[in-house]
Biotite code that builds the C-alpha atoms (Angstrom):
import biotite.structure as struc

atoms = struc.array([
    struc.Atom([70.726, -33.011, -28.229], chain_id="A", res_id=1, res_name="UNK", atom_name="CA", element="C"),
    struc.Atom([67.969, -35.207, -26.874], chain_id="A", res_id=2, res_name="UNK", atom_name="CA", element="C"),
    struc.Atom([66.631, -35.886, -30.367], chain_id="A", res_id=3, res_name="UNK", atom_name="CA", element="C"),
    struc.Atom([70.133, -36.608, -31.590], chain_id="A", res_id=4, res_name="UNK", atom_name="CA", element="C"),
    struc.Atom([70.660, -39.107, -28.755], chain_id="A", res_id=5, res_name="UNK", atom_name="CA", element="C"),
    struc.Atom([67.282, -40.716, -29.494], chain_id="A", res_id=6, res_name="UNK", atom_name="CA", element="C"),
    struc.Atom([68.182, -41.018, -33.175], chain_id="A", res_id=7, res_name="UNK", atom_name="CA", element="C"),
    struc.Atom([71.617, -42.514, -32.469], chain_id="A", res_id=8, res_name="UNK", atom_name="CA", element="C"),
    struc.Atom([70.083, -45.072, -30.100], chain_id="A", res_id=9, res_name="UNK", atom_name="CA", element="C"),
    struc.Atom([67.433, -45.847, -32.713], chain_id="A", res_id=10, res_name="UNK", atom_name="CA", element="C"),
    struc.Atom([70.107, -46.415, -35.364], chain_id="A", res_id=11, res_name="UNK", atom_name="CA", element="C"),
    struc.Atom([72.112, -48.637, -33.016], chain_id="A", res_id=12, res_name="UNK", atom_name="CA", element="C"),
    struc.Atom([69.030, -50.703, -32.120], chain_id="A", res_id=13, res_name="UNK", atom_name="CA", element="C"),
    struc.Atom([67.565, -50.746, -35.635], chain_id="A", res_id=14, res_name="UNK", atom_name="CA", element="C"),
    struc.Atom([68.635, -54.287, -36.533], chain_id="A", res_id=15, res_name="UNK", atom_name="CA", element="C"),
    struc.Atom([66.977, -55.624, -33.367], chain_id="A", res_id=16, res_name="UNK", atom_name="CA", element="C"),
    struc.Atom([63.673, -53.741, -33.687], chain_id="A", res_id=17, res_name="UNK", atom_name="CA", element="C"),
    struc.Atom([60.489, -55.358, -34.938], chain_id="A", res_id=18, res_name="UNK", atom_name="CA", element="C"),
    struc.Atom([58.305, -53.379, -37.345], chain_id="A", res_id=19, res_name="UNK", atom_name="CA", element="C"),
    struc.Atom([55.927, -52.107, -34.679], chain_id="A", res_id=20, res_name="UNK", atom_name="CA", element="C"),
    struc.Atom([58.695, -51.064, -32.276], chain_id="A", res_id=21, res_name="UNK", atom_name="CA", element="C"),
    struc.Atom([60.601, -49.434, -35.150], chain_id="A", res_id=22, res_name="UNK", atom_name="CA", element="C"),
    struc.Atom([57.552, -47.347, -36.087], chain_id="A", res_id=23, res_name="UNK", atom_name="CA", element="C"),
    struc.Atom([56.958, -46.427, -32.442], chain_id="A", res_id=24, res_name="UNK", atom_name="CA", element="C"),
    struc.Atom([60.530, -45.162, -31.994], chain_id="A", res_id=25, res_name="UNK", atom_name="CA", element="C"),
    struc.Atom([60.390, -43.226, -35.289], chain_id="A", res_id=26, res_name="UNK", atom_name="CA", element="C"),
    struc.Atom([57.157, -41.569, -34.146], chain_id="A", res_id=27, res_name="UNK", atom_name="CA", element="C"),
    struc.Atom([58.744, -40.665, -30.800], chain_id="A", res_id=28, res_name="UNK", atom_name="CA", element="C"),
    struc.Atom([61.669, -39.003, -32.593], chain_id="A", res_id=29, res_name="UNK", atom_name="CA", element="C"),
    struc.Atom([59.341, -37.081, -34.919], chain_id="A", res_id=30, res_name="UNK", atom_name="CA", element="C"),
    struc.Atom([57.155, -36.009, -31.966], chain_id="A", res_id=31, res_name="UNK", atom_name="CA", element="C"),
    struc.Atom([60.212, -34.730, -30.075], chain_id="A", res_id=32, res_name="UNK", atom_name="CA", element="C"),
    struc.Atom([61.395, -32.809, -33.175], chain_id="A", res_id=33, res_name="UNK", atom_name="CA", element="C"),
    struc.Atom([57.937, -31.250, -33.510], chain_id="A", res_id=34, res_name="UNK", atom_name="CA", element="C"),
    struc.Atom([57.978, -30.276, -29.834], chain_id="A", res_id=35, res_name="UNK", atom_name="CA", element="C"),
    struc.Atom([61.363, -28.604, -30.276], chain_id="A", res_id=36, res_name="UNK", atom_name="CA", element="C"),
    struc.Atom([60.178, -26.732, -33.376], chain_id="A", res_id=37, res_name="UNK", atom_name="CA", element="C"),
    struc.Atom([57.056, -25.553, -31.554], chain_id="A", res_id=38, res_name="UNK", atom_name="CA", element="C"),
    struc.Atom([59.118, -24.213, -28.648], chain_id="A", res_id=39, res_name="UNK", atom_name="CA", element="C"),
    struc.Atom([61.615, -22.598, -31.035], chain_id="A", res_id=40, res_name="UNK", atom_name="CA", element="C"),
    struc.Atom([58.798, -20.773, -32.818], chain_id="A", res_id=41, res_name="UNK", atom_name="CA", element="C"),
    struc.Atom([57.148, -19.789, -29.534], chain_id="A", res_id=42, res_name="UNK", atom_name="CA", element="C"),
    struc.Atom([60.267, -18.038, -28.291], chain_id="A", res_id=43, res_name="UNK", atom_name="CA", element="C"),
    struc.Atom([62.280, -17.161, -31.399], chain_id="A", res_id=44, res_name="UNK", atom_name="CA", element="C"),
    struc.Atom([59.776, -17.115, -34.299], chain_id="A", res_id=45, res_name="UNK", atom_name="CA", element="C"),
    struc.Atom([58.403, -14.024, -36.019], chain_id="A", res_id=46, res_name="UNK", atom_name="CA", element="C"),
    struc.Atom([55.650, -13.705, -33.423], chain_id="A", res_id=47, res_name="UNK", atom_name="CA", element="C"),
    struc.Atom([57.681, -15.264, -30.616], chain_id="A", res_id=48, res_name="UNK", atom_name="CA", element="C"),
    struc.Atom([58.458, -13.903, -27.178], chain_id="A", res_id=49, res_name="UNK", atom_name="CA", element="C"),
    struc.Atom([61.883, -12.565, -28.171], chain_id="A", res_id=50, res_name="UNK", atom_name="CA", element="C"),
    struc.Atom([60.406, -10.663, -31.135], chain_id="A", res_id=51, res_name="UNK", atom_name="CA", element="C"),
    struc.Atom([57.635, -9.179, -28.977], chain_id="A", res_id=52, res_name="UNK", atom_name="CA", element="C"),
    struc.Atom([60.015, -8.088, -26.227], chain_id="A", res_id=53, res_name="UNK", atom_name="CA", element="C"),
    struc.Atom([62.474, -6.581, -28.680], chain_id="A", res_id=54, res_name="UNK", atom_name="CA", element="C"),
    struc.Atom([59.632, -4.728, -30.378], chain_id="A", res_id=55, res_name="UNK", atom_name="CA", element="C"),
    struc.Atom([58.295, -3.447, -27.039], chain_id="A", res_id=56, res_name="UNK", atom_name="CA", element="C"),
    struc.Atom([61.740, -2.100, -26.155], chain_id="A", res_id=57, res_name="UNK", atom_name="CA", element="C"),
    struc.Atom([62.678, -0.717, -29.582], chain_id="A", res_id=58, res_name="UNK", atom_name="CA", element="C"),
    struc.Atom([59.380, 0.846, -30.727], chain_id="A", res_id=59, res_name="UNK", atom_name="CA", element="C"),
    struc.Atom([59.450, 3.834, -28.333], chain_id="A", res_id=60, res_name="UNK", atom_name="CA", element="C"),
    struc.Atom([63.098, 4.502, -29.245], chain_id="A", res_id=61, res_name="UNK", atom_name="CA", element="C"),
    struc.Atom([62.367, 4.259, -32.967], chain_id="A", res_id=62, res_name="UNK", atom_name="CA", element="C"),
    struc.Atom([59.372, 6.565, -32.559], chain_id="A", res_id=63, res_name="UNK", atom_name="CA", element="C"),
    struc.Atom([61.519, 9.151, -30.746], chain_id="A", res_id=64, res_name="UNK", atom_name="CA", element="C"),
    struc.Atom([64.162, 8.992, -33.488], chain_id="A", res_id=65, res_name="UNK", atom_name="CA", element="C"),
    struc.Atom([61.526, 9.294, -36.209], chain_id="A", res_id=66, res_name="UNK", atom_name="CA", element="C"),
    struc.Atom([59.947, 12.326, -34.540], chain_id="A", res_id=67, res_name="UNK", atom_name="CA", element="C"),
    struc.Atom([63.346, 14.021, -34.071], chain_id="A", res_id=68, res_name="UNK", atom_name="CA", element="C"),
    struc.Atom([64.253, 13.439, -37.728], chain_id="A", res_id=69, res_name="UNK", atom_name="CA", element="C"),
    struc.Atom([60.827, 14.677, -38.828], chain_id="A", res_id=70, res_name="UNK", atom_name="CA", element="C"),
    struc.Atom([61.224, 17.900, -36.811], chain_id="A", res_id=71, res_name="UNK", atom_name="CA", element="C"),
    struc.Atom([64.732, 18.561, -38.149], chain_id="A", res_id=72, res_name="UNK", atom_name="CA", element="C"),
    struc.Atom([63.554, 17.892, -41.707], chain_id="A", res_id=73, res_name="UNK", atom_name="CA", element="C"),
    struc.Atom([60.642, 20.310, -41.296], chain_id="A", res_id=74, res_name="UNK", atom_name="CA", element="C"),
    struc.Atom([62.806, 23.080, -39.793], chain_id="A", res_id=75, res_name="UNK", atom_name="CA", element="C"),
    struc.Atom([65.415, 22.753, -42.548], chain_id="A", res_id=76, res_name="UNK", atom_name="CA", element="C"),
    struc.Atom([62.929, 22.134, -45.399], chain_id="A", res_id=77, res_name="UNK", atom_name="CA", element="C"),
    struc.Atom([64.416, 18.738, -46.250], chain_id="A", res_id=78, res_name="UNK", atom_name="CA", element="C"),
    struc.Atom([62.371, 16.752, -48.739], chain_id="A", res_id=79, res_name="UNK", atom_name="CA", element="C"),
    struc.Atom([64.010, 13.445, -47.780], chain_id="A", res_id=80, res_name="UNK", atom_name="CA", element="C"),
    struc.Atom([66.223, 12.056, -45.047], chain_id="A", res_id=81, res_name="UNK", atom_name="CA", element="C"),
    struc.Atom([68.164, 8.892, -45.853], chain_id="A", res_id=82, res_name="UNK", atom_name="CA", element="C"),
    struc.Atom([69.364, 6.333, -43.329], chain_id="A", res_id=83, res_name="UNK", atom_name="CA", element="C"),
    struc.Atom([72.927, 5.617, -44.462], chain_id="A", res_id=84, res_name="UNK", atom_name="CA", element="C"),
    struc.Atom([72.982, 2.322, -42.569], chain_id="A", res_id=85, res_name="UNK", atom_name="CA", element="C"),
    struc.Atom([70.149, 0.883, -44.647], chain_id="A", res_id=86, res_name="UNK", atom_name="CA", element="C"),
    struc.Atom([70.686, 2.815, -47.889], chain_id="A", res_id=87, res_name="UNK", atom_name="CA", element="C"),
    struc.Atom([73.238, 0.530, -49.505], chain_id="A", res_id=88, res_name="UNK", atom_name="CA", element="C"),
    struc.Atom([73.016, 2.273, -52.872], chain_id="A", res_id=89, res_name="UNK", atom_name="CA", element="C"),
    struc.Atom([74.595, 5.500, -51.571], chain_id="A", res_id=90, res_name="UNK", atom_name="CA", element="C"),
    struc.Atom([78.197, 5.457, -52.720], chain_id="A", res_id=91, res_name="UNK", atom_name="CA", element="C"),
    struc.Atom([79.202, 8.764, -51.148], chain_id="A", res_id=92, res_name="UNK", atom_name="CA", element="C"),
    struc.Atom([77.531, 11.396, -49.003], chain_id="A", res_id=93, res_name="UNK", atom_name="CA", element="C"),
    struc.Atom([79.189, 14.576, -47.830], chain_id="A", res_id=94, res_name="UNK", atom_name="CA", element="C"),
    struc.Atom([79.580, 14.848, -44.055], chain_id="A", res_id=95, res_name="UNK", atom_name="CA", element="C"),
    struc.Atom([78.118, 18.358, -44.435], chain_id="A", res_id=96, res_name="UNK", atom_name="CA", element="C"),
    struc.Atom([74.637, 16.891, -44.956], chain_id="A", res_id=97, res_name="UNK", atom_name="CA", element="C"),
    struc.Atom([74.858, 14.383, -42.085], chain_id="A", res_id=98, res_name="UNK", atom_name="CA", element="C"),
    struc.Atom([72.229, 15.288, -39.467], chain_id="A", res_id=99, res_name="UNK", atom_name="CA", element="C"),
    struc.Atom([73.113, 12.506, -37.006], chain_id="A", res_id=100, res_name="UNK", atom_name="CA", element="C"),
    struc.Atom([74.492, 14.939, -34.423], chain_id="A", res_id=101, res_name="UNK", atom_name="CA", element="C"),
    struc.Atom([71.382, 17.110, -34.702], chain_id="A", res_id=102, res_name="UNK", atom_name="CA", element="C"),
    struc.Atom([69.168, 14.069, -34.137], chain_id="A", res_id=103, res_name="UNK", atom_name="CA", element="C"),
    struc.Atom([71.218, 12.985, -31.118], chain_id="A", res_id=104, res_name="UNK", atom_name="CA", element="C"),
    struc.Atom([71.067, 16.514, -29.732], chain_id="A", res_id=105, res_name="UNK", atom_name="CA", element="C"),
    struc.Atom([67.297, 16.641, -30.213], chain_id="A", res_id=106, res_name="UNK", atom_name="CA", element="C"),
    struc.Atom([67.060, 13.325, -28.331], chain_id="A", res_id=107, res_name="UNK", atom_name="CA", element="C"),
    struc.Atom([69.131, 14.756, -25.478], chain_id="A", res_id=108, res_name="UNK", atom_name="CA", element="C"),
    struc.Atom([72.424, 12.974, -26.107], chain_id="A", res_id=109, res_name="UNK", atom_name="CA", element="C"),
])
């Protein structure tokens, strides 16, 4: 919003600005945009704070799920276990082969 306000003021004042002042204001707007992008990446980028916190919270849960699935697959001699949520090419799967309840039970739910 601050950049937007700066840009609108710049556009309104444009006819009154000399070349040097015009360049100065343009540079201020660009600097503010760069500052915003830097902060956005710091908190929301691929290596940002949000990503790191989410990973710290989710990794132990994902590891527990993986280990439960691995144990169930070993006990039942399954060669593959497919995640229906991410396997978009599965058109139909019988509920008889769904091991979700077994995984939840193994996790204590």
